mmCIF file of the N, C-alpha and C atoms, coordinates in Angstrom:
data_MODEL
# 
_entry.id   MODEL 
# 
loop_
_atom_site.group_PDB 
_atom_site.id 
_atom_site.type_symbol 
_atom_site.label_atom_id 
_atom_site.label_alt_id 
_atom_site.label_comp_id 
_atom_site.label_asym_id 
_atom_site.label_entity_id 
_atom_site.label_seq_id 
_atom_site.pdbx_PDB_ins_code 
_atom_site.Cartn_x 
_atom_site.Cartn_y 
_atom_site.Cartn_z 
_atom_site.occupancy 
_atom_site.B_iso_or_equiv 
_atom_site.pdbx_formal_charge 
_atom_site.auth_seq_id 
_atom_site.auth_comp_id 
_atom_site.auth_asym_id 
_atom_site.auth_atom_id 
_atom_site.pdbx_PDB_model_num 
ATOM 1   N N  . UNK A 1 1  ? 126.335 130.471 105.121 1.00 0.00 ? 1  UNK A N  1 
ATOM 2   C CA . UNK A 1 1  ? 125.023 130.786 104.423 1.00 0.00 ? 1  UNK A CA 1 
ATOM 3   C C  . UNK A 1 1  ? 124.511 129.653 104.046 1.00 0.00 ? 1  UNK A C  1 
ATOM 4   N N  . UNK A 1 2  ? 125.394 128.562 102.947 1.00 0.00 ? 2  UNK A N  1 
ATOM 5   C CA . UNK A 1 2  ? 124.706 127.667 102.259 1.00 0.00 ? 2  UNK A CA 1 
ATOM 6   C C  . UNK A 1 2  ? 124.019 126.788 103.208 1.00 0.00 ? 2  UNK A C  1 
ATOM 7   N N  . UNK A 1 3  ? 124.436 126.352 104.409 1.00 0.00 ? 3  UNK A N  1 
ATOM 8   C CA . UNK A 1 3  ? 124.058 125.682 105.708 1.00 0.00 ? 3  UNK A CA 1 
ATOM 9   C C  . UNK A 1 3  ? 122.395 125.674 105.714 1.00 0.00 ? 3  UNK A C  1 
ATOM 10  N N  . UNK A 1 4  ? 122.335 127.416 106.291 1.00 0.00 ? 4  UNK A N  1 
ATOM 11  C CA . UNK A 1 4  ? 121.313 127.934 106.503 1.00 0.00 ? 4  UNK A CA 1 
ATOM 12  C C  . UNK A 1 4  ? 120.555 127.894 105.735 1.00 0.00 ? 4  UNK A C  1 
ATOM 13  N N  . UNK A 1 5  ? 120.410 127.861 104.189 1.00 0.00 ? 5  UNK A N  1 
ATOM 14  C CA . UNK A 1 5  ? 119.681 127.714 103.127 1.00 0.00 ? 5  UNK A CA 1 
ATOM 15  C C  . UNK A 1 5  ? 119.027 125.932 103.175 1.00 0.00 ? 5  UNK A C  1 
ATOM 16  N N  . UNK A 1 6  ? 120.012 125.101 103.535 1.00 0.00 ? 6  UNK A N  1 
ATOM 17  C CA . UNK A 1 6  ? 119.704 123.499 103.364 1.00 0.00 ? 6  UNK A CA 1 
ATOM 18  C C  . UNK A 1 6  ? 118.626 123.459 104.567 1.00 0.00 ? 6  UNK A C  1 
ATOM 19  N N  . UNK A 1 7  ? 118.737 124.175 105.961 1.00 0.00 ? 7  UNK A N  1 
ATOM 20  C CA . UNK A 1 7  ? 118.171 124.248 107.305 1.00 0.00 ? 7  UNK A CA 1 
ATOM 21  C C  . UNK A 1 7  ? 116.685 124.230 106.589 1.00 0.00 ? 7  UNK A C  1 
ATOM 22  N N  . UNK A 1 8  ? 116.766 125.550 105.925 1.00 0.00 ? 8  UNK A N  1 
ATOM 23  C CA . UNK A 1 8  ? 115.603 126.356 105.700 1.00 0.00 ? 8  UNK A CA 1 
ATOM 24  C C  . UNK A 1 8  ? 114.496 125.339 104.852 1.00 0.00 ? 8  UNK A C  1 
ATOM 25  N N  . UNK A 1 9  ? 115.326 124.531 103.967 1.00 0.00 ? 9  UNK A N  1 
ATOM 26  C CA . UNK A 1 9  ? 114.640 123.423 102.963 1.00 0.00 ? 9  UNK A CA 1 
ATOM 27  C C  . UNK A 1 9  ? 113.960 122.536 103.887 1.00 0.00 ? 9  UNK A C  1 
ATOM 28  N N  . UNK A 1 10 ? 114.899 122.107 104.770 1.00 0.00 ? 10 UNK A N  1 
ATOM 29  C CA . UNK A 1 10 ? 114.632 121.086 105.759 1.00 0.00 ? 10 UNK A CA 1 
ATOM 30  C C  . UNK A 1 10 ? 113.099 121.248 106.175 1.00 0.00 ? 10 UNK A C  1 
ATOM 31  N N  . UNK A 1 11 ? 113.492 122.313 106.820 1.00 0.00 ? 11 UNK A N  1 
ATOM 32  C CA . UNK A 1 11 ? 112.287 122.534 107.751 1.00 0.00 ? 11 UNK A CA 1 
ATOM 33  C C  . UNK A 1 11 ? 110.892 122.913 106.821 1.00 0.00 ? 11 UNK A C  1 
ATOM 34  N N  . UNK A 1 12 ? 111.517 123.176 105.513 1.00 0.00 ? 12 UNK A N  1 
ATOM 35  C CA . UNK A 1 12 ? 110.076 123.281 104.578 1.00 0.00 ? 12 UNK A CA 1 
ATOM 36  C C  . UNK A 1 12 ? 109.733 122.022 104.539 1.00 0.00 ? 12 UNK A C  1 
ATOM 37  N N  . UNK A 1 13 ? 110.110 121.048 104.582 1.00 0.00 ? 13 UNK A N  1 
ATOM 38  C CA . UNK A 1 13 ? 109.718 119.885 103.767 1.00 0.00 ? 13 UNK A CA 1 
ATOM 39  C C  . UNK A 1 13 ? 108.392 119.400 104.512 1.00 0.00 ? 13 UNK A C  1 
ATOM 40  N N  . UNK A 1 14 ? 108.455 119.695 105.839 1.00 0.00 ? 14 UNK A N  1 
ATOM 41  C CA . UNK A 1 14 ? 107.173 118.898 106.639 1.00 0.00 ? 14 UNK A CA 1 
ATOM 42  C C  . UNK A 1 14 ? 105.937 119.903 106.575 1.00 0.00 ? 14 UNK A C  1 
ATOM 43  N N  . UNK A 1 15 ? 105.962 120.916 105.934 1.00 0.00 ? 15 UNK A N  1 
ATOM 44  C CA . UNK A 1 15 ? 104.664 121.420 105.489 1.00 0.00 ? 15 UNK A CA 1 
ATOM 45  C C  . UNK A 1 15 ? 104.121 121.210 104.085 1.00 0.00 ? 15 UNK A C  1 
ATOM 46  N N  . UNK A 1 16 ? 105.104 120.458 103.451 1.00 0.00 ? 16 UNK A N  1 
ATOM 47  C CA . UNK A 1 16 ? 105.240 120.045 101.838 1.00 0.00 ? 16 UNK A CA 1 
ATOM 48  C C  . UNK A 1 16 ? 104.517 118.781 101.768 1.00 0.00 ? 16 UNK A C  1 
ATOM 49  N N  . UNK A 1 17 ? 104.748 118.082 102.751 1.00 0.00 ? 17 UNK A N  1 
ATOM 50  C CA . UNK A 1 17 ? 104.723 116.687 102.777 1.00 0.00 ? 17 UNK A CA 1 
ATOM 51  C C  . UNK A 1 17 ? 102.775 116.791 103.004 1.00 0.00 ? 17 UNK A C  1 
ATOM 52  N N  . UNK A 1 18 ? 102.856 117.451 103.763 1.00 0.00 ? 18 UNK A N  1 
ATOM 53  C CA . UNK A 1 18 ? 101.329 117.580 104.034 1.00 0.00 ? 18 UNK A CA 1 
ATOM 54  C C  . UNK A 1 18 ? 100.590 118.013 103.220 1.00 0.00 ? 18 UNK A C  1 
ATOM 55  N N  . UNK A 1 19 ? 101.261 119.247 102.397 1.00 0.00 ? 19 UNK A N  1 
ATOM 56  C CA . UNK A 1 19 ? 100.340 119.102 100.857 1.00 0.00 ? 19 UNK A CA 1 
ATOM 57  C C  . UNK A 1 19 ? 100.484 118.434 100.090 1.00 0.00 ? 19 UNK A C  1 
ATOM 58  N N  . UNK A 1 20 ? 101.269 117.325 99.787  1.00 0.00 ? 20 UNK A N  1 
ATOM 59  C CA . UNK A 1 20 ? 101.602 116.212 99.043  1.00 0.00 ? 20 UNK A CA 1 
ATOM 60  C C  . UNK A 1 20 ? 100.592 114.990 99.386  1.00 0.00 ? 20 UNK A C  1 
ATOM 61  N N  . UNK A 1 21 ? 99.942  114.734 100.947 1.00 0.00 ? 21 UNK A N  1 
ATOM 62  C CA . UNK A 1 21 ? 99.357  113.975 100.940 1.00 0.00 ? 21 UNK A CA 1 
ATOM 63  C C  . UNK A 1 21 ? 97.856  114.593 100.941 1.00 0.00 ? 21 UNK A C  1 
ATOM 64  N N  . UNK A 1 22 ? 97.432  115.591 100.871 1.00 0.00 ? 22 UNK A N  1 
ATOM 65  C CA . UNK A 1 22 ? 96.447  116.851 100.195 1.00 0.00 ? 22 UNK A CA 1 
ATOM 66  C C  . UNK A 1 22 ? 96.135  115.982 99.199  1.00 0.00 ? 22 UNK A C  1 
ATOM 67  N N  . UNK A 1 23 ? 97.233  116.500 98.135  1.00 0.00 ? 23 UNK A N  1 
ATOM 68  C CA . UNK A 1 23 ? 96.831  116.589 97.014  1.00 0.00 ? 23 UNK A CA 1 
ATOM 69  C C  . UNK A 1 23 ? 97.170  114.646 96.252  1.00 0.00 ? 23 UNK A C  1 
ATOM 70  N N  . UNK A 1 24 ? 97.433  113.826 97.100  1.00 0.00 ? 24 UNK A N  1 
ATOM 71  C CA . UNK A 1 24 ? 97.399  112.520 97.102  1.00 0.00 ? 24 UNK A CA 1 
ATOM 72  C C  . UNK A 1 24 ? 96.023  111.980 97.453  1.00 0.00 ? 24 UNK A C  1 
ATOM 73  N N  . UNK A 1 25 ? 95.648  112.145 98.413  1.00 0.00 ? 25 UNK A N  1 
ATOM 74  C CA . UNK A 1 25 ? 94.196  112.332 99.039  1.00 0.00 ? 25 UNK A CA 1 
ATOM 75  C C  . UNK A 1 25 ? 92.993  112.659 98.081  1.00 0.00 ? 25 UNK A C  1 
ATOM 76  N N  . UNK A 1 26 ? 93.305  114.347 97.474  1.00 0.00 ? 26 UNK A N  1 
ATOM 77  C CA . UNK A 1 26 ? 92.265  114.431 96.565  1.00 0.00 ? 26 UNK A CA 1 
ATOM 78  C C  . UNK A 1 26 ? 92.372  113.800 95.317  1.00 0.00 ? 26 UNK A C  1 
ATOM 79  N N  . UNK A 1 27 ? 93.446  113.545 94.899  1.00 0.00 ? 27 UNK A N  1 
ATOM 80  C CA . UNK A 1 27 ? 93.837  112.601 93.321  1.00 0.00 ? 27 UNK A CA 1 
ATOM 81  C C  . UNK A 1 27 ? 92.912  111.245 93.171  1.00 0.00 ? 27 UNK A C  1 
ATOM 82  N N  . UNK A 1 28 ? 93.407  110.295 94.362  1.00 0.00 ? 28 UNK A N  1 
ATOM 83  C CA . UNK A 1 28 ? 92.449  109.077 95.109  1.00 0.00 ? 28 UNK A CA 1 
ATOM 84  C C  . UNK A 1 28 ? 91.128  109.654 94.508  1.00 0.00 ? 28 UNK A C  1 
ATOM 85  N N  . UNK A 1 29 ? 90.517  110.314 95.381  1.00 0.00 ? 29 UNK A N  1 
ATOM 86  C CA . UNK A 1 29 ? 89.294  110.613 95.640  1.00 0.00 ? 29 UNK A CA 1 
ATOM 87  C C  . UNK A 1 29 ? 88.864  111.086 94.060  1.00 0.00 ? 29 UNK A C  1 
ATOM 88  N N  . UNK A 1 30 ? 89.369  111.395 93.422  1.00 0.00 ? 30 UNK A N  1 
ATOM 89  C CA . UNK A 1 30 ? 89.055  111.487 91.950  1.00 0.00 ? 30 UNK A CA 1 
ATOM 90  C C  . UNK A 1 30 ? 89.086  110.566 90.866  1.00 0.00 ? 30 UNK A C  1 
ATOM 91  N N  . UNK A 1 31 ? 89.911  109.592 91.452  1.00 0.00 ? 31 UNK A N  1 
ATOM 92  C CA . UNK A 1 31 ? 89.773  108.624 90.824  1.00 0.00 ? 31 UNK A CA 1 
ATOM 93  C C  . UNK A 1 31 ? 89.001  107.884 91.011  1.00 0.00 ? 31 UNK A C  1 
ATOM 94  N N  . UNK A 1 32 ? 88.609  107.960 92.028  1.00 0.00 ? 32 UNK A N  1 
ATOM 95  C CA . UNK A 1 32 ? 87.421  106.819 92.947  1.00 0.00 ? 32 UNK A CA 1 
ATOM 96  C C  . UNK A 1 32 ? 86.169  107.291 92.167  1.00 0.00 ? 32 UNK A C  1 
ATOM 97  N N  . UNK A 1 33 ? 86.033  108.546 92.028  1.00 0.00 ? 33 UNK A N  1 
ATOM 98  C CA . UNK A 1 33 ? 85.151  108.620 91.139  1.00 0.00 ? 33 UNK A CA 1 
ATOM 99  C C  . UNK A 1 33 ? 84.748  108.748 89.730  1.00 0.00 ? 33 UNK A C  1 
ATOM 100 N N  . UNK A 1 34 ? 85.756  108.783 89.109  1.00 0.00 ? 34 UNK A N  1 
ATOM 101 C CA . UNK A 1 34 ? 85.856  108.654 87.583  1.00 0.00 ? 34 UNK A CA 1 
ATOM 102 C C  . UNK A 1 34 ? 85.558  106.820 87.360  1.00 0.00 ? 34 UNK A C  1 
ATOM 103 N N  . UNK A 1 35 ? 86.160  106.054 88.613  1.00 0.00 ? 35 UNK A N  1 
ATOM 104 C CA . UNK A 1 35 ? 85.858  104.699 88.018  1.00 0.00 ? 35 UNK A CA 1 
ATOM 105 C C  . UNK A 1 35 ? 84.752  104.405 88.116  1.00 0.00 ? 35 UNK A C  1 
ATOM 106 N N  . UNK A 1 36 ? 83.943  104.952 89.497  1.00 0.00 ? 36 UNK A N  1 
ATOM 107 C CA . UNK A 1 36 ? 82.501  104.691 89.906  1.00 0.00 ? 36 UNK A CA 1 
ATOM 108 C C  . UNK A 1 36 ? 81.864  105.286 88.208  1.00 0.00 ? 36 UNK A C  1 
ATOM 109 N N  . UNK A 1 37 ? 82.000  106.092 88.117  1.00 0.00 ? 37 UNK A N  1 
ATOM 110 C CA . UNK A 1 37 ? 81.395  106.814 86.840  1.00 0.00 ? 37 UNK A CA 1 
ATOM 111 C C  . UNK A 1 37 ? 81.512  105.676 85.622  1.00 0.00 ? 37 UNK A C  1 
ATOM 112 N N  . UNK A 1 38 ? 82.678  105.251 85.337  1.00 0.00 ? 38 UNK A N  1 
ATOM 113 C CA . UNK A 1 38 ? 82.927  104.455 84.156  1.00 0.00 ? 38 UNK A CA 1 
ATOM 114 C C  . UNK A 1 38 ? 82.178  103.387 84.363  1.00 0.00 ? 38 UNK A C  1 
ATOM 115 N N  . UNK A 1 39 ? 81.803  102.805 85.833  1.00 0.00 ? 39 UNK A N  1 
ATOM 116 C CA . UNK A 1 39 ? 81.040  101.560 86.035  1.00 0.00 ? 39 UNK A CA 1 
ATOM 117 C C  . UNK A 1 39 ? 79.772  101.405 85.654  1.00 0.00 ? 39 UNK A C  1 
ATOM 118 N N  . UNK A 1 40 ? 79.238  102.599 86.176  1.00 0.00 ? 40 UNK A N  1 
ATOM 119 C CA . UNK A 1 40 ? 77.850  103.062 86.087  1.00 0.00 ? 40 UNK A CA 1 
ATOM 120 C C  . UNK A 1 40 ? 77.334  103.150 84.564  1.00 0.00 ? 40 UNK A C  1 
ATOM 121 N N  . UNK A 1 41 ? 78.158  104.236 83.391  1.00 0.00 ? 41 UNK A N  1 
ATOM 122 C CA . UNK A 1 41 ? 78.019  104.065 82.127  1.00 0.00 ? 41 UNK A CA 1 
ATOM 123 C C  . UNK A 1 41 ? 77.982  102.398 81.394  1.00 0.00 ? 41 UNK A C  1 
ATOM 124 N N  . UNK A 1 42 ? 79.373  101.916 82.030  1.00 0.00 ? 42 UNK A N  1 
ATOM 125 C CA . UNK A 1 42 ? 79.341  100.844 81.107  1.00 0.00 ? 42 UNK A CA 1 
ATOM 126 C C  . UNK A 1 42 ? 77.896  99.428  81.901  1.00 0.00 ? 42 UNK A C  1 
ATOM 127 N N  . UNK A 1 43 ? 77.316  100.057 83.139  1.00 0.00 ? 43 UNK A N  1 
ATOM 128 C CA . UNK A 1 43 ? 75.981  99.051  83.106  1.00 0.00 ? 43 UNK A CA 1 
ATOM 129 C C  . UNK A 1 43 ? 75.231  98.962  82.756  1.00 0.00 ? 43 UNK A C  1 
ATOM 130 N N  . UNK A 1 44 ? 74.845  100.589 82.192  1.00 0.00 ? 44 UNK A N  1 
ATOM 131 C CA . UNK A 1 44 ? 74.113  100.992 81.464  1.00 0.00 ? 44 UNK A CA 1 
ATOM 132 C C  . UNK A 1 44 ? 73.947  100.568 79.985  1.00 0.00 ? 44 UNK A C  1 
ATOM 133 N N  . UNK A 1 45 ? 75.262  100.842 79.164  1.00 0.00 ? 45 UNK A N  1 
ATOM 134 C CA . UNK A 1 45 ? 75.536  100.316 77.927  1.00 0.00 ? 45 UNK A CA 1 
ATOM 135 C C  . UNK A 1 45 ? 74.773  98.682  78.004  1.00 0.00 ? 45 UNK A C  1 
ATOM 136 N N  . UNK A 1 46 ? 75.216  97.929  78.677  1.00 0.00 ? 46 UNK A N  1 
ATOM 137 C CA . UNK A 1 46 ? 75.564  96.150  78.714  1.00 0.00 ? 46 UNK A CA 1 
ATOM 138 C C  . UNK A 1 46 ? 73.646  96.134  79.304  1.00 0.00 ? 46 UNK A C  1 
ATOM 139 N N  . UNK A 1 47 ? 73.001  96.764  79.870  1.00 0.00 ? 47 UNK A N  1 
ATOM 140 C CA . UNK A 1 47 ? 71.577  96.559  80.439  1.00 0.00 ? 47 UNK A CA 1 
ATOM 141 C C  . UNK A 1 47 ? 70.640  97.679  79.313  1.00 0.00 ? 47 UNK A C  1 
ATOM 142 N N  . UNK A 1 48 ? 71.180  98.089  78.232  1.00 0.00 ? 48 UNK A N  1 
ATOM 143 C CA . UNK A 1 48 ? 70.165  98.481  77.052  1.00 0.00 ? 48 UNK A CA 1 
ATOM 144 C C  . UNK A 1 48 ? 69.049  97.277  76.586  1.00 0.00 ? 48 UNK A C  1 
ATOM 145 N N  . UNK A 1 49 ? 67.822  97.543  76.652  1.00 0.00 ? 49 UNK A N  1 
ATOM 146 C CA . UNK A 1 49 ? 67.200  96.557  76.298  1.00 0.00 ? 49 UNK A CA 1 
ATOM 147 C C  . UNK A 1 49 ? 66.858  96.642  74.812  1.00 0.00 ? 49 UNK A C  1 
ATOM 148 N N  . UNK A 1 50 ? 66.532  95.479  74.158  1.00 0.00 ? 50 UNK A N  1 
ATOM 149 C CA . UNK A 1 50 ? 66.049  95.754  72.788  1.00 0.00 ? 50 UNK A CA 1 
ATOM 150 C C  . UNK A 1 50 ? 67.526  95.205  71.701  1.00 0.00 ? 50 UNK A C  1 
ATOM 151 N N  . UNK A 1 51 ? 68.770  94.647  72.711  1.00 0.00 ? 51 UNK A N  1 
ATOM 152 C CA . UNK A 1 51 ? 69.899  94.568  71.575  1.00 0.00 ? 51 UNK A CA 1 
ATOM 153 C C  . UNK A 1 51 ? 69.796  93.209  71.449  1.00 0.00 ? 51 UNK A C  1 
ATOM 154 N N  . UNK A 1 52 ? 69.121  92.343  71.986  1.00 0.00 ? 52 UNK A N  1 
ATOM 155 C CA . UNK A 1 52 ? 69.147  90.487  71.724  1.00 0.00 ? 52 UNK A CA 1 
ATOM 156 C C  . UNK A 1 52 ? 69.135  90.182  70.023  1.00 0.00 ? 52 UNK A C  1 
ATOM 157 N N  . UNK A 1 53 ? 68.474  90.703  69.632  1.00 0.00 ? 53 UNK A N  1 
ATOM 158 C CA . UNK A 1 53 ? 68.354  90.463  68.014  1.00 0.00 ? 53 UNK A CA 1 
ATOM 159 C C  . UNK A 1 53 ? 69.237  90.875  67.155  1.00 0.00 ? 53 UNK A C  1 
ATOM 160 N N  . UNK A 1 54 ? 70.484  91.804  67.929  1.00 0.00 ? 54 UNK A N  1 
ATOM 161 C CA . UNK A 1 54 ? 71.732  92.022  67.270  1.00 0.00 ? 54 UNK A CA 1 
ATOM 162 C C  . UNK A 1 54 ? 72.814  90.954  67.552  1.00 0.00 ? 54 UNK A C  1 
ATOM 163 N N  . UNK A 1 55 ? 72.673  89.996  68.523  1.00 0.00 ? 55 UNK A N  1 
ATOM 164 C CA . UNK A 1 55 ? 73.513  89.415  69.130  1.00 0.00 ? 55 UNK A CA 1 
ATOM 165 C C  . UNK A 1 55 ? 73.766  87.933  68.162  1.00 0.00 ? 55 UNK A C  1 
ATOM 166 N N  . UNK A 1 56 ? 72.554  87.654  67.242  1.00 0.00 ? 56 UNK A N  1 
ATOM 167 C CA . UNK A 1 56 ? 72.475  86.879  66.275  1.00 0.00 ? 56 UNK A CA 1 
ATOM 168 C C  . UNK A 1 56 ? 71.987  87.343  65.308  1.00 0.00 ? 56 UNK A C  1 
ATOM 169 N N  . UNK A 1 57 ? 72.690  87.670  63.696  1.00 0.00 ? 57 UNK A N  1 
ATOM 170 C CA . UNK A 1 57 ? 72.418  87.746  62.728  1.00 0.00 ? 57 UNK A CA 1 
ATOM 171 C C  . UNK A 1 57 ? 71.350  87.431  61.876  1.00 0.00 ? 57 UNK A C  1 
ATOM 172 N N  . UNK A 1 58 ? 71.339  86.126  62.373  1.00 0.00 ? 58 UNK A N  1 
ATOM 173 C CA . UNK A 1 58 ? 69.745  85.520  61.197  1.00 0.00 ? 58 UNK A CA 1 
ATOM 174 C C  . UNK A 1 58 ? 68.715  85.373  62.090  1.00 0.00 ? 58 UNK A C  1 
ATOM 175 N N  . UNK A 1 59 ? 68.552  85.864  63.098  1.00 0.00 ? 59 UNK A N  1 
ATOM 176 C CA . UNK A 1 59 ? 67.273  85.555  64.300  1.00 0.00 ? 59 UNK A CA 1 
ATOM 177 C C  . UNK A 1 59 ? 66.836  84.492  64.760  1.00 0.00 ? 59 UNK A C  1 
ATOM 178 N N  . UNK A 1 60 ? 68.159  83.455  64.484  1.00 0.00 ? 60 UNK A N  1 
ATOM 179 C CA . UNK A 1 60 ? 67.901  82.338  65.293  1.00 0.00 ? 60 UNK A CA 1 
ATOM 180 C C  . UNK A 1 60 ? 68.577  82.517  66.719  1.00 0.00 ? 60 UNK A C  1 
ATOM 181 N N  . UNK A 1 61 ? 67.709  82.297  68.009  1.00 0.00 ? 61 UNK A N  1 
ATOM 182 C CA . UNK A 1 61 ? 68.317  82.521  68.922  1.00 0.00 ? 61 UNK A CA 1 
ATOM 183 C C  . UNK A 1 61 ? 67.930  81.044  69.792  1.00 0.00 ? 61 UNK A C  1 
ATOM 184 N N  . UNK A 1 62 ? 69.448  80.661  69.617  1.00 0.00 ? 62 UNK A N  1 
ATOM 185 C CA . UNK A 1 62 ? 69.644  79.418  70.649  1.00 0.00 ? 62 UNK A CA 1 
ATOM 186 C C  . UNK A 1 62 ? 69.740  78.065  69.419  1.00 0.00 ? 62 UNK A C  1 
ATOM 187 N N  . UNK A 1 63 ? 70.048  78.424  68.193  1.00 0.00 ? 63 UNK A N  1 
ATOM 188 C CA . UNK A 1 63 ? 69.679  77.372  67.240  1.00 0.00 ? 63 UNK A CA 1 
ATOM 189 C C  . UNK A 1 63 ? 71.093  77.067  66.700  1.00 0.00 ? 63 UNK A C  1 
ATOM 190 N N  . UNK A 1 64 ? 71.801  76.281  66.466  1.00 0.00 ? 64 UNK A N  1 
ATOM 191 C CA . UNK A 1 64 ? 72.883  75.735  66.216  1.00 0.00 ? 64 UNK A CA 1 
ATOM 192 C C  . UNK A 1 64 ? 72.939  75.119  64.599  1.00 0.00 ? 64 UNK A C  1 
ATOM 193 N N  . UNK A 1 65 ? 73.841  75.503  63.922  1.00 0.00 ? 65 UNK A N  1 
ATOM 194 C CA . UNK A 1 65 ? 73.846  74.114  62.752  1.00 0.00 ? 65 UNK A CA 1 
ATOM 195 C C  . UNK A 1 65 ? 74.483  72.996  62.940  1.00 0.00 ? 65 UNK A C  1 
ATOM 196 N N  . UNK A 1 66 ? 74.020  71.625  62.373  1.00 0.00 ? 66 UNK A N  1 
ATOM 197 C CA . UNK A 1 66 ? 74.109  70.606  62.243  1.00 0.00 ? 66 UNK A CA 1 
ATOM 198 C C  . UNK A 1 66 ? 74.656  70.169  61.215  1.00 0.00 ? 66 UNK A C  1 
# 
């Protein structure tokens, strides 16, 4: 009777592999969406106008101390 149970598990491995493939496919798709969203948000933050004055605390752009 234990052999029958093992055989049933082995036969059931086929469909579970298909569901595993589907889960992996969905996980990869969600990961890609998340990464694209993060990239878009980073680009928005770096392209924000008017932040140049914050780069230099003294307001002297391009000048160096001699």
